[in-house]
C-alpha positions as CSV (number, residue, x, y, z in Angstrom):
1,M,-78.7,-39.7,-77.4
2,T,-77.9,-42.7,-79.6
3,L,-80.5,-44.3,-81.8
4,Y,-80.3,-47.5,-79.7
5,R,-81.1,-45.5,-76.5
6,Q,-83.9,-43.6,-78.3
7,L,-85.6,-46.8,-79.5
8,L,-85.1,-48.5,-76.1
9,F,-86.6,-45.4,-74.4
10,F,-89.4,-45.2,-76.8
11,T,-90.2,-48.9,-76.3
12,L,-90.2,-48.4,-72.5
13,V,-92.5,-45.4,-72.8
14,L,-94.9,-47.4,-74.9
15,F,-94.7,-50.3,-72.4
16,F,-95.4,-47.8,-69.5
17,L,-98.4,-46.4,-71.3
18,L,-99.7,-49.9,-71.9
19,F,-99.1,-50.8,-68.3
20,T,-100.8,-47.6,-67.0
21,G,-103.8,-48.2,-69.2
22,T,-104.1,-51.9,-68.4
23,W,-103.5,-51.1,-64.7
24,F,-106.4,-48.7,-64.6
25,A,-108.7,-50.8,-66.7
26,K,-108.0,-53.8,-64.6
27,L,-108.6,-51.9,-61.3
28,E,-111.8,-50.4,-62.7
29,S,-113.2,-53.8,-63.8
30,T,-112.2,-55.2,-60.4
31,R,-113.8,-52.2,-58.6
32,S,-117.1,-52.6,-60.6
33,F,-117.1,-56.3,-59.8
34,L,-116.5,-55.8,-56.1
35,I,-119.3,-53.1,-55.9
36,D,-121.7,-55.5,-57.6
37,Q,-120.7,-58.2,-55.2
38,L,-121.1,-55.9,-52.2
39,E,-124.5,-54.7,-53.4
40,S,-125.7,-58.3,-54.1
41,H,-124.2,-59.5,-50.8
42,A,-125.9,-56.7,-48.8
43,Q,-129.2,-57.3,-50.4
44,D,-129.0,-61.1,-49.9
45,T,-128.0,-60.5,-46.2
46,A,-130.8,-58.0,-45.6
47,T,-133.4,-60.3,-47.2
48,S,-132.3,-63.5,-45.3
49,L,-132.0,-61.6,-42.1
50,G,-135.5,-60.1,-42.6
51,L,-137.0,-63.5,-43.1
52,S,-135.2,-65.0,-40.1
53,I,-136.4,-62.1,-37.8
54,S,-140.0,-62.4,-39.1
55,Q,-140.3,-65.8,-37.4
56,Y,-139.5,-64.4,-34.0
57,S,-141.3,-61.0,-34.4
58,L,-144.8,-62.7,-33.9
59,E,-143.7,-64.1,-30.6
60,H,-141.8,-61.0,-29.7
61,E,-138.6,-62.9,-28.9
62,D,-136.3,-60.0,-28.8
63,P,-133.2,-61.8,-27.5
64,A,-133.3,-64.2,-30.4
65,I,-133.6,-61.3,-32.8
66,E,-130.7,-59.6,-31.2
67,T,-128.6,-62.7,-31.4
68,M,-129.3,-63.1,-35.1
69,I,-128.4,-59.5,-35.8
70,N,-125.1,-59.8,-33.7
71,A,-124.3,-63.1,-35.5
72,V,-124.5,-61.3,-38.9
73,F,-122.7,-58.1,-37.8
74,D,-119.9,-59.8,-36.0
75,R,-118.7,-61.4,-39.2
76,G,-117.2,-57.9,-40.0
77,Y,-118.4,-57.7,-43.6
78,Y,-120.9,-54.9,-42.7
79,R,-120.6,-51.4,-41.6
80,V,-124.2,-51.0,-40.4
81,V,-126.9,-53.5,-39.4
82,R,-130.0,-51.8,-38.2
83,Y,-133.5,-53.1,-37.2
84,T,-136.4,-50.6,-36.8
85,D,-140.0,-51.1,-36.1
86,A,-142.9,-50.1,-38.3
87,Q,-142.7,-46.5,-37.0
88,Q,-139.0,-46.4,-37.9
89,N,-137.9,-46.5,-34.3
90,I,-134.5,-48.1,-33.9
91,I,-134.7,-51.3,-32.0
92,Y,-131.2,-52.6,-32.6
93,D,-128.4,-50.7,-34.2
94,R,-124.9,-52.1,-34.8
95,V,-122.3,-49.8,-36.4
96,L,-118.7,-50.6,-37.2
97,D,-116.1,-47.9,-37.6
98,V,-114.4,-47.9,-41.0
99,T,-110.8,-48.9,-40.5
100,I,-108.9,-50.2,-43.5
101,E,-105.5,-51.9,-42.7
102,N,-102.6,-52.5,-45.0
103,V,-104.0,-50.3,-47.7
104,P,-102.3,-46.8,-48.4
105,Q,-104.5,-43.8,-48.0
106,W,-103.5,-42.5,-51.5
107,F,-104.9,-45.6,-53.0
108,I,-108.2,-45.2,-51.1
109,R,-108.4,-41.6,-52.3
110,L,-107.4,-42.6,-55.9
111,I,-110.1,-45.3,-56.2
112,P,-113.2,-44.4,-54.1
113,L,-115.8,-47.1,-53.4
114,E,-119.5,-46.4,-53.0
115,T,-120.5,-48.7,-50.2
116,P,-123.8,-50.5,-51.2
117,E,-126.8,-50.6,-48.8
118,A,-130.0,-52.7,-48.8
119,T,-133.3,-53.0,-46.9
120,A,-135.8,-55.8,-46.2
121,N,-139.2,-55.9,-44.5
122,V,-139.8,-57.9,-41.4
123,M,-143.4,-59.3,-41.4
124,A,-145.6,-60.5,-38.6
125,G,-148.1,-62.5,-40.6
126,W,-149.5,-60.1,-43.1
127,I,-148.5,-57.1,-41.2
128,Q,-145.1,-55.3,-41.5
129,A,-143.5,-55.4,-38.1
130,G,-140.3,-53.5,-39.1
131,T,-137.4,-53.0,-41.4
132,V,-133.8,-54.4,-41.6
133,Y,-131.1,-52.0,-43.0
134,V,-127.7,-53.4,-44.0
135,K,-124.7,-51.4,-45.3
136,S,-121.6,-53.2,-46.5
137,H,-118.2,-52.5,-45.0
138,P,-115.6,-51.4,-47.8
139,G,-112.5,-52.8,-46.0
140,Y,-112.5,-56.2,-47.6
141,A,-113.2,-54.6,-51.0
142,Y,-110.2,-52.2,-50.7
143,K,-108.0,-55.0,-49.5
144,T,-108.9,-57.2,-52.4
145,L,-108.5,-54.2,-54.8
146,W,-105.1,-53.3,-53.3
147,E,-103.8,-56.9,-53.5
148,D,-104.9,-57.1,-57.2
149,A,-103.1,-53.7,-57.9
150,V,-99.9,-55.0,-56.3
151,H,-100.0,-58.3,-58.2
152,I,-100.6,-56.6,-61.5
153,T,-97.9,-54.0,-60.8
154,L,-95.4,-56.8,-60.0
155,W,-96.3,-58.7,-63.1
156,F,-95.8,-55.7,-65.3
157,L,-92.6,-54.8,-63.5
158,G,-91.3,-58.3,-64.3
159,C,-92.4,-58.0,-67.9
160,G,-90.7,-54.5,-68.1
161,I,-87.4,-55.9,-66.9
162,F,-87.8,-58.8,-69.4
163,V,-88.5,-56.3,-72.2
164,L,-85.6,-54.1,-71.1
165,V,-83.1,-57.0,-71.2
166,V,-84.4,-59.0,-74.1
167,G,-85.6,-56.1,-76.1
168,G,-82.4,-54.2,-75.5
169,Y,-80.4,-57.2,-76.8
170,G,-82.8,-57.6,-79.7
171,L,-82.4,-53.9,-80.6
172,K,-78.6,-54.3,-80.5
173,V,-78.8,-57.2,-82.9
174,L,-81.2,-55.3,-85.2
175,L,-79.1,-52.1,-85.1
176,K,-75.7,-53.9,-85.5
177,P,-75.7,-53.2,-89.2
178,L,-76.0,-49.4,-88.4
179,V,-73.0,-49.7,-86.1
180,K,-71.1,-51.2,-89.0
181,V,-72.3,-48.4,-91.3
182,E,-71.0,-45.9,-88.8
183,A,-67.7,-47.6,-88.7
184,Q,-67.7,-47.8,-92.5
185,A,-68.4,-44.1,-92.7
186,D,-65.7,-43.3,-90.2
187,A,-63.3,-45.4,-92.2
188,L,-64.4,-43.7,-95.4
189,C,-63.4,-40.3,-93.8
190,K,-60.0,-41.7,-93.2
191,K,-59.8,-43.0,-96.8
192,R,-60.2,-46.7,-95.8
193,Y,-62.6,-48.3,-98.2
194,E,-64.4,-51.0,-96.2
195,I,-67.2,-53.0,-97.8
196,Q,-69.8,-54.8,-95.7
197,D,-70.1,-58.4,-97.1
198,K,-72.9,-59.4,-94.8
199,V,-76.1,-57.6,-95.7
200,P,-78.9,-57.4,-93.1
201,W,-82.2,-59.1,-93.8
202,T,-84.2,-56.0,-92.6
203,K,-85.4,-54.3,-95.8
204,E,-84.7,-50.7,-94.7
205,L,-81.3,-51.5,-93.2
206,R,-80.4,-53.6,-96.2
207,R,-81.0,-50.6,-98.4
208,V,-78.8,-48.4,-96.2
209,V,-75.9,-50.9,-96.2
210,E,-76.2,-51.4,-100.0
211,A,-76.2,-47.6,-100.6
212,M,-73.2,-47.2,-98.2
213,N,-71.3,-49.9,-100.1
214,R,-72.0,-48.3,-103.4
215,M,-70.9,-44.9,-102.1
216,T,-67.7,-46.4,-100.7
217,G,-67.0,-48.0,-104.0
218,K,-67.5,-44.7,-105.8
219,V,-65.3,-42.7,-103.4
220,K,-62.6,-45.3,-103.8
221,E,-62.8,-45.0,-107.6
222,M,-62.6,-41.2,-107.3
223,F,-59.5,-41.4,-105.1
224,E,-57.9,-43.9,-107.4
225,E,-58.7,-41.6,-110.3
226,Q,-57.0,-38.7,-108.5
227,V,-53.9,-40.8,-107.9
228,A,-53.9,-42.0,-111.5
229,I,-54.1,-38.5,-112.8
230,A,-51.3,-37.4,-110.5
231,E,-49.2,-40.4,-111.5
232,G,-50.1,-39.8,-115.2
233,L,-49.0,-36.2,-115.1
234,K,-45.8,-37.1,-113.3
235,K,-45.0,-39.8,-115.8
236,H,-45.9,-37.7,-118.8
237,A,-43.7,-34.8,-117.6
238,Y,-40.8,-36.4,-115.7
239,H,-40.8,-40.1,-116.5
240,D,-39.3,-42.4,-119.1
241,S,-41.8,-45.2,-119.8
242,L,-39.3,-47.6,-121.3
243,T,-36.7,-47.7,-118.5
244,A,-38.9,-46.5,-115.6
245,L,-36.3,-43.8,-114.9
246,G,-36.7,-40.1,-115.0
247,N,-36.3,-38.1,-118.2
248,R,-34.1,-35.2,-119.0
249,R,-36.5,-32.7,-117.6
250,F,-36.6,-34.5,-114.3
251,F,-32.9,-34.9,-114.2
252,E,-32.2,-31.2,-114.9
253,S,-34.9,-29.9,-112.5
254,Q,-33.4,-32.0,-109.6
255,I,-29.9,-30.7,-110.3
256,T,-31.2,-27.1,-110.5
257,A,-33.2,-27.4,-107.4
258,R,-30.2,-28.7,-105.5
259,L,-27.9,-26.0,-106.8
260,D,-30.4,-23.2,-106.0
261,R,-30.6,-24.0,-102.3
262,G,-28.0,-21.4,-101.7
263,E,-25.9,-23.4,-99.3
264,S,-22.6,-21.8,-98.3
265,T,-20.8,-25.0,-99.4
266,T,-22.1,-27.8,-101.6
267,Q,-20.9,-30.8,-103.4
268,G,-22.1,-33.7,-105.5
269,I,-21.4,-35.8,-108.6
270,I,-22.9,-36.2,-112.1
271,L,-22.2,-39.1,-114.5
272,L,-23.2,-39.2,-118.1
273,L,-23.4,-42.6,-119.8
274,Q,-23.6,-43.0,-123.6
275,I,-24.4,-46.3,-125.2
276,K,-22.3,-47.0,-128.3
277,D,-24.1,-47.3,-131.7
278,L,-27.6,-47.9,-130.4
279,H,-28.9,-46.9,-133.9
280,G,-26.9,-49.7,-135.5
281,L,-28.3,-52.2,-133.0
282,N,-31.8,-51.2,-133.8
283,Q,-31.1,-51.5,-137.5
284,Q,-29.5,-55.0,-137.3
285,K,-31.5,-56.7,-134.5
286,G,-34.6,-54.6,-134.3
287,F,-36.0,-52.1,-131.9
288,Q,-36.9,-54.8,-129.4
289,A,-33.2,-55.7,-129.0
290,G,-32.4,-52.0,-128.5
291,D,-35.2,-51.6,-125.9
292,E,-33.9,-54.7,-124.0
293,L,-30.4,-53.2,-123.9
294,L,-31.7,-49.9,-122.6
295,Q,-33.7,-51.7,-119.9
296,K,-30.6,-53.7,-118.9
297,V,-28.6,-50.5,-118.6
298,A,-31.2,-48.9,-116.4
299,T,-31.1,-51.9,-114.1
300,I,-27.3,-51.6,-113.9
301,L,-27.5,-48.0,-112.9
302,Q,-30.1,-48.7,-110.2
303,E,-27.9,-51.5,-108.8
304,A,-24.8,-49.3,-108.9
305,T,-26.4,-46.5,-106.9
306,K,-28.1,-48.7,-104.3
307,Q,-25.9,-47.2,-101.5
308,H,-27.0,-43.7,-102.5
309,P,-30.8,-43.6,-101.9
310,N,-30.9,-39.9,-102.8
311,S,-29.5,-40.5,-106.3
312,V,-31.4,-39.3,-109.4
313,L,-31.4,-41.6,-112.4
314,A,-32.6,-40.6,-115.9
315,R,-32.6,-41.6,-119.5
316,L,-31.8,-38.3,-121.2
317,T,-32.3,-39.3,-124.8
318,G,-31.8,-42.4,-127.0
319,G,-28.9,-44.2,-125.4
320,D,-27.8,-41.4,-123.1
321,F,-28.3,-41.8,-119.4
322,G,-27.6,-39.5,-116.4
323,I,-26.8,-40.0,-112.7
324,F,-26.9,-37.2,-110.2
325,V,-25.9,-37.9,-106.6
326,P,-26.1,-34.8,-104.4
327,D,-23.6,-34.6,-101.5
328,A,-21.4,-37.3,-102.9
329,S,-17.7,-37.0,-103.3
330,S,-15.3,-37.8,-106.1
331,W,-14.4,-41.2,-104.7
332,D,-18.2,-42.0,-104.9
333,A,-18.1,-41.1,-108.6
334,E,-15.1,-43.3,-109.2
335,S,-16.8,-46.2,-107.4
336,I,-20.1,-45.9,-109.4
337,A,-18.3,-45.3,-112.7
338,D,-16.1,-48.4,-112.2
339,T,-19.1,-50.6,-111.3
340,V,-21.1,-49.5,-114.3
341,S,-18.1,-50.0,-116.6
342,R,-17.6,-53.5,-115.4
343,R,-21.3,-54.3,-115.8
344,L,-21.3,-52.9,-119.4
345,R,-18.5,-55.3,-120.4
346,Q,-20.7,-58.1,-119.1
347,L,-23.5,-57.1,-121.5
348,A,-21.1,-57.7,-124.4
349,V,-20.4,-61.2,-123.1
350,E,-24.2,-61.8,-123.0
351,Q,-24.2,-60.7,-126.7
352,L,-26.7,-58.0,-126.1
353,T,-24.6,-55.5,-128.1
354,L,-23.0,-55.5,-131.6
355,T,-19.4,-55.1,-130.3
356,D,-17.4,-55.3,-127.1
357,N,-17.4,-51.5,-126.9
358,V,-20.8,-51.0,-125.1
359,G,-20.5,-47.5,-123.8
360,H,-18.5,-44.8,-122.0
361,I,-19.0,-42.7,-118.9
362,G,-18.1,-39.2,-118.2
363,A,-18.2,-38.0,-114.6
364,V,-17.8,-34.7,-112.8
365,S,-17.4,-34.0,-109.1
366,Y,-18.1,-30.5,-107.8
367,E,-17.0,-29.3,-104.4
368,S,-18.2,-25.7,-104.5
369,S,-21.1,-23.6,-105.9
370,T,-21.5,-23.9,-109.6
371,T,-24.1,-24.0,-112.3
372,I,-25.9,-26.8,-114.1
373,G,-24.5,-25.6,-117.4
374,R,-20.9,-25.9,-116.2
375,L,-21.6,-29.3,-114.6
376,L,-23.1,-30.8,-117.8
377,S,-20.4,-29.3,-119.9
378,E,-17.6,-30.8,-117.7
379,A,-19.4,-34.2,-117.7
380,D,-19.7,-34.1,-121.5
381,L,-16.0,-33.2,-121.8
382,A,-15.1,-36.2,-119.5
383,L,-17.4,-38.4,-121.7
384,R,-15.5,-37.4,-124.8
385,S,-12.2,-38.1,-123.1
386,A,-13.4,-41.5,-122.1
387,Q,-14.4,-42.3,-125.7
388,Q,-10.9,-41.4,-126.8
389,T,-9.3,-43.6,-124.2
390,G,-10.8,-46.9,-125.2
391,P,-13.9,-49.2,-125.0
392,N,-16.0,-49.1,-121.9
393,K,-13.8,-46.5,-120.2
394,W,-14.7,-43.7,-117.8
395,E,-13.2,-40.3,-117.0
396,L,-13.7,-38.0,-114.0
397,N,-13.3,-34.2,-113.9
398,T,-13.5,-32.2,-110.7
399,I,-14.8,-28.6,-110.2
400,T,-13.2,-27.0,-107.1
401,A,-12.8,-23.4,-105.8
402,E,-9.2,-22.6,-105.1
403,T,-10.0,-21.6,-101.5
404,E,-12.2,-24.6,-100.9
405,K,-10.8,-27.3,-98.6
406,M,-13.5,-29.8,-98.4
407,P,-12.7,-33.3,-97.0
408,L,-12.5,-35.9,-99.7
409,G,-11.9,-39.2,-98.1
410,Q,-14.2,-41.4,-96.0
411,Q,-11.7,-41.4,-93.0
412,Q,-11.6,-37.6,-93.1
413,W,-15.4,-37.4,-92.9
414,K,-15.4,-39.9,-90.1
415,G,-12.9,-37.8,-88.2
416,I,-15.0,-34.6,-88.7
417,L,-18.2,-36.3,-87.6
418,D,-16.7,-38.1,-84.6
419,Q,-15.3,-34.8,-83.4
420,A,-18.5,-32.9,-83.9
421,L,-20.5,-35.5,-82.1
422,S,-18.2,-35.9,-79.2
423,E,-17.8,-32.1,-78.7
424,R,-21.4,-31.3,-79.7
425,K,-20.1,-28.8,-82.3
426,I,-23.6,-28.3,-83.8
427,V,-25.4,-25.0,-84.3
428,L,-29.1,-24.7,-85.2
429,Y,-30.6,-22.5,-87.9
430,A,-34.3,-21.9,-88.4
431,Q,-36.5,-20.9,-91.3
432,P,-40.3,-20.1,-91.0
433,V,-43.0,-21.9,-92.9
434,V,-45.9,-19.6,-93.3
435,N,-49.6,-19.6,-94.4
436,V,-49.9,-19.2,-98.1
437,L,-52.5,-16.4,-97.7
438,D,-50.8,-14.6,-94.8
439,K,-47.0,-14.6,-94.5
440,E,-47.3,-13.2,-90.9
441,K,-49.0,-16.4,-89.8
442,I,-46.3,-19.0,-89.1
443,Y,-47.3,-22.6,-89.8
444,H,-44.2,-24.0,-88.1
445,L,-40.4,-23.3,-87.8
446,E,-38.1,-25.7,-89.7
447,I,-34.8,-26.4,-87.9
448,F,-31.5,-26.9,-89.8
449,S,-28.3,-28.2,-88.3
450,R,-24.8,-27.1,-89.1
451,I,-21.4,-28.5,-88.0
452,I,-18.8,-26.1,-86.8
453,Q,-15.4,-26.9,-88.3
454,E,-12.0,-26.2,-86.6
455,D,-11.6,-23.0,-88.6
456,G,-15.0,-21.8,-87.6
457,S,-16.7,-22.4,-90.9
458,L,-20.0,-24.3,-91.1
459,L,-20.9,-27.5,-92.8
460,S,-24.6,-27.8,-93.8
461,A,-26.6,-31.0,-93.2
462,G,-26.9,-31.5,-96.9
463,L,-23.1,-32.2,-96.9
464,F,-22.6,-34.3,-93.9
465,M,-25.8,-36.3,-93.6
466,P,-25.1,-38.7,-96.5
467,F,-21.7,-39.5,-94.9
468,A,-23.3,-39.8,-91.5
469,E,-25.8,-42.4,-92.9
470,R,-23.0,-44.3,-94.7
471,L,-20.8,-44.4,-91.6
472,Q,-23.8,-45.4,-89.4
473,L,-23.5,-42.3,-87.3
474,V,-26.8,-40.8,-88.3
475,S,-28.9,-41.9,-85.2
476,Y,-26.3,-40.3,-82.9
477,L,-26.4,-37.1,-85.0
478,D,-30.2,-37.0,-85.0
479,R,-30.2,-37.5,-81.2
480,I,-27.9,-34.6,-80.6
481,V,-29.9,-32.3,-82.9
482,L,-33.1,-33.3,-81.2
483,E,-31.6,-32.8,-77.7
484,E,-30.7,-29.2,-78.8
485,V,-34.1,-28.6,-80.3
486,L,-35.9,-30.0,-77.2
487,R,-34.1,-27.3,-75.1
488,I,-35.9,-24.6,-77.0
489,G,-38.8,-23.0,-75.2
490,T,-41.9,-21.5,-76.9
491,G,-40.8,-18.0,-75.7
492,E,-37.6,-18.3,-77.8
493,T,-39.4,-18.9,-81.1
494,N,-43.0,-17.6,-80.6
495,V,-44.2,-20.7,-82.4
496,N,-46.0,-23.9,-81.1
497,H,-44.4,-26.3,-83.6
498,V,-40.8,-26.8,-84.8
499,A,-39.9,-29.2,-87.6
500,V,-36.8,-31.3,-87.4
501,N,-35.5,-33.5,-90.3
502,V,-34.8,-37.0,-89.1
503,S,-33.2,-39.7,-91.2
504,S,-35.4,-42.7,-91.7
505,A,-32.3,-44.9,-91.1
506,S,-32.4,-43.7,-87.5
507,L,-35.8,-45.5,-87.0
508,E,-34.0,-48.8,-87.5
509,N,-32.2,-48.1,-84.2
510,D,-34.4,-49.4,-81.4
511,S,-32.5,-47.4,-78.7
512,F,-33.0,-44.2,-80.7
513,R,-36.8,-44.8,-81.0
514,N,-37.1,-45.7,-77.3
515,W,-35.2,-42.6,-76.3
516,V,-37.4,-40.4,-78.4
517,Y,-40.6,-41.8,-76.8
518,S,-39.2,-41.4,-73.3
519,V,-38.1,-37.8,-73.9
520,L,-41.4,-36.8,-75.5
521,K,-43.3,-38.1,-72.5
522,T,-41.4,-35.8,-70.2
523,L,-41.4,-32.8,-72.4
524,P,-42.6,-29.7,-70.6
525,E,-46.0,-28.2,-71.6
526,K,-44.3,-24.9,-72.5
527,A,-42.0,-26.6,-75.0
528,P,-42.9,-26.5,-78.7
529,R,-44.4,-29.6,-80.2
530,I,-42.0,-31.5,-82.6
531,N,-42.8,-32.1,-86.3
532,F,-40.7,-35.1,-87.3
533,E,-39.9,-34.7,-91.0
534,F,-38.6,-37.6,-93.2
535,A,-37.5,-37.5,-96.8
536,E,-40.1,-39.2,-99.0
537,F,-37.7,-41.7,-100.6
538,G,-36.5,-42.9,-97.2
539,A,-40.0,-42.9,-95.8
540,V,-41.3,-45.2,-98.5
541,Q,-38.3,-47.6,-98.0
542,N,-39.1,-47.8,-94.2
543,L,-42.8,-47.5,-94.4
544,D,-43.7,-50.0,-91.6
545,L,-41.2,-48.5,-89.2
546,L,-42.4,-45.0,-89.9
547,K,-46.1,-45.9,-89.4
548,E,-45.3,-47.4,-86.0
549,F,-43.2,-44.4,-85.1
550,S,-45.9,-41.9,-86.2
551,V,-48.6,-43.7,-84.1
552,A,-46.4,-43.4,-81.0
553,V,-45.4,-39.7,-81.4
554,R,-48.9,-38.6,-82.4
555,K,-50.3,-40.0,-79.2
556,L,-47.9,-37.6,-77.4
557,G,-49.2,-34.6,-79.4
558,H,-46.5,-34.3,-82.1
559,L,-46.7,-34.5,-85.9
560,I,-45.2,-36.3,-88.9
561,G,-44.3,-34.6,-92.2
562,L,-42.8,-35.8,-95.5
563,D,-40.1,-33.8,-97.1
564,H,-39.2,-33.6,-100.9
565,Y,-42.7,-34.9,-101.7
566,G,-42.9,-36.0,-105.4
567,Q,-39.1,-36.5,-105.7
568,S,-39.3,-40.3,-105.9
569,F,-41.4,-42.3,-108.4
570,S,-43.2,-44.2,-105.6
571,H,-46.9,-44.8,-106.1
572,L,-48.9,-42.1,-104.2
573,G,-51.1,-44.7,-102.7
574,Y,-48.7,-45.1,-99.8
575,L,-50.1,-41.8,-98.4
576,K,-53.3,-43.8,-97.5
577,S,-51.5,-46.0,-95.0
578,L,-48.9,-43.5,-93.7
579,R,-51.2,-40.5,-93.3
580,P,-48.6,-37.8,-92.6
581,D,-49.9,-34.5,-91.2
582,Y,-48.4,-32.6,-94.0
583,V,-46.1,-33.0,-97.1
584,K,-43.6,-30.6,-98.6
585,I,-43.6,-30.5,-102.4
586,D,-40.0,-30.8,-103.7
587,R,-38.5,-27.5,-104.8
588,A,-37.8,-29.0,-108.2
589,Y,-41.5,-28.6,-109.1
590,T,-41.7,-25.2,-107.5
591,G,-38.7,-24.0,-109.5
592,E,-40.5,-25.0,-112.8
593,L,-43.7,-23.1,-111.7
594,K,-43.4,-20.1,-114.1
595,D,-46.8,-19.7,-115.7
596,E,-50.4,-21.1,-115.6
597,E,-49.7,-23.4,-118.6
598,S,-46.7,-25.2,-117.2
599,D,-46.8,-28.9,-116.6
600,S,-45.5,-28.3,-113.1
601,R,-48.7,-26.3,-112.2
602,F,-51.0,-29.2,-113.2
603,F,-48.7,-31.7,-111.4
604,I,-48.7,-29.7,-108.2
605,G,-52.4,-29.3,-108.4
606,S,-52.9,-33.0,-108.7
607,L,-50.6,-33.7,-105.8
608,C,-52.6,-31.2,-103.7
609,S,-55.8,-32.9,-104.7
610,V,-54.5,-36.3,-103.6
611,A,-53.1,-35.0,-100.3
612,H,-56.1,-32.9,-99.4
613,S,-58.5,-35.8,-100.1
614,L,-56.7,-37.5,-97.2
615,D,-56.8,-34.4,-95.0
616,I,-53.0,-33.9,-95.4
617,D,-51.7,-30.3,-95.6
618,V,-49.5,-29.4,-98.5
619,I,-46.4,-27.1,-98.2
620,A,-44.4,-25.8,-101.2
621,E,-40.6,-25.6,-100.7
622,G,-38.2,-23.3,-102.5
623,V,-40.7,-20.4,-103.2
624,E,-38.6,-17.4,-104.3
625,T,-40.7,-15.3,-106.6
626,E,-44.0,-13.4,-106.4
627,Q,-45.2,-15.3,-109.5
628,Q,-44.7,-18.6,-107.8
629,W,-46.5,-17.4,-104.7
630,K,-49.4,-16.2,-106.8
631,L,-49.8,-19.5,-108.7
632,L,-49.5,-21.5,-105.4
633,K,-52.3,-19.6,-103.9
634,E,-54.5,-20.6,-106.9
635,L,-53.5,-24.2,-106.4
636,N,-54.9,-24.3,-102.9
637,I,-51.5,-24.9,-101.2
638,D,-51.7,-24.6,-97.4
639,A,-48.3,-23.0,-96.7
640,I,-45.0,-22.0,-98.3
641,Q,-41.3,-22.0,-97.5
642,G,-38.5,-20.2,-99.2
643,Y,-36.5,-17.1,-99.6
644,I,-39.6,-15.1,-100.4
645,V,-40.5,-15.5,-96.7
646,D,-37.0,-15.5,-95.1
647,R,-33.6,-17.2,-95.2
648,P,-32.5,-19.6,-92.6
649,K,-31.1,-17.7,-89.6
650,P,-29.2,-18.8,-86.5
651,L,-31.6,-19.9,-83.7
652,T,-30.3,-17.6,-81.0
653,G,-33.6,-16.1,-79.8
654,E,-36.8,-14.9,-81.3
655,V,-37.3,-15.7,-84.9
656,S,-39.3,-13.3,-87.0
């Protein structure tokens, strides 16, 4: 029962007790008054009747005496009027039966009235001739008493209704601050820090509101401290403070994580940029001029890779920069290198450098499995070749397997994707995500899509998704994958949730979103619930659309997850507004988790702390060793995913 109802009930109980006490007190006082009145009235009547009869008793005028007795008795106020002689012989005796109309019997039994009686002597001169006996009738007393009881009851009933209405409204007004406190506490649980500006005038409630405001402020400070710690660890370990790009450690960890995914086929590009004679610029114009040049170069790299949202930018050391774009092709490398080269020449025009020769670019494109050492070595060789060619030049090397026949041009990719979409040449693979404490307890099943080529070989999503986004085919691709996933029954997977990666670019398509909503509404009860996963970088770029989408699908019983959590340098405060059901920590951090003293361990721990404070589950991707698993248990991770659990397998039936 709510406090409002308790107080209202308590008020009504007190009012009822007051009414009951007043009711009985009023009736008792009325009853005593009526008894006194009846007693006085009976005595007065007996005395006056005795005196009147005395005048006629000397003359023995019995008819006159009878007439006087009848006149008094017929008024109906008396139950008995009796006249006896000196020897107590009854001469006249009038008795009226007790009948009380319009008064309930329970009331008569509840409040008994003692009927008063009185006597008076009848004198004949100095001799007593007889006695008059009068006993009052209780009918009129009961009638008066009942009418008073009804009136007072109606009065209190009216007052009770008034108290219920006005008092209830008054209680609502008085308790309104508590309702706001409740809403404030609920918002606090959801990590929304609302402060009540209007403080109630009631002393006790004012103290409660002020205490709640103080607590809200403290909790907000604690959360911001957690975020600041996580951001600080991330910047310290993976961030270059001057250019706001990643550092060498971040750059290499992202490349390693990508190469270690174990895809059957993979591709991407790496570009190394070296600024010419940065040391000389610092010597002649000062370190401020050098810092300005480095910041300008960082801006150029960001603008040159705008069309590649999954690109990784880093300042490696001094005037050396790196660009890594997974799943990109050689013609992407040529486009980026040419754009950067032209912008470098513009810096010389702006006289930000000592000479026209600002810098050189070495690029490498790989179209088959390789190692980070080989990639960096080839990129460095290309950089040296560019330096020999001339000012602001770039060179591109390509690493290919002799048997590898990957499509290189945009039109080739468009043909492959168009054919796959029209013929639905898509096959699904699945990998379990399990509880960190019990690998037999499946958290959900993540679904991966593959495209079947004409020769029967498979292309992984990591290869074709960037081109699907660039060619604006991604929403059609996501729809086909979801249609295939929605055909899966719980009996085929033995899980209640399956996770599907969806491009945040698909959310910009109104027809795609409306289709998803309509399909989810008609989804059979036996079908698994869908976990819609979005890459963190794309999610942050489309935050408003994703929030709207998450509200809609959650109402239908489905979940929202963030993939590659921690990969971007976005402020972690966005989690407060988005509130995904879970996040998957990027495998780059898991890959660096080698011992208890590693920076990655502290960084993952801080990410967990921020996410768990918002009631968001945390999953670690790319877990491959027992040591990683052990450390993740200590970090309070909720679930793990990786080869230590199982490899992705074709979804053709029950998945273990």
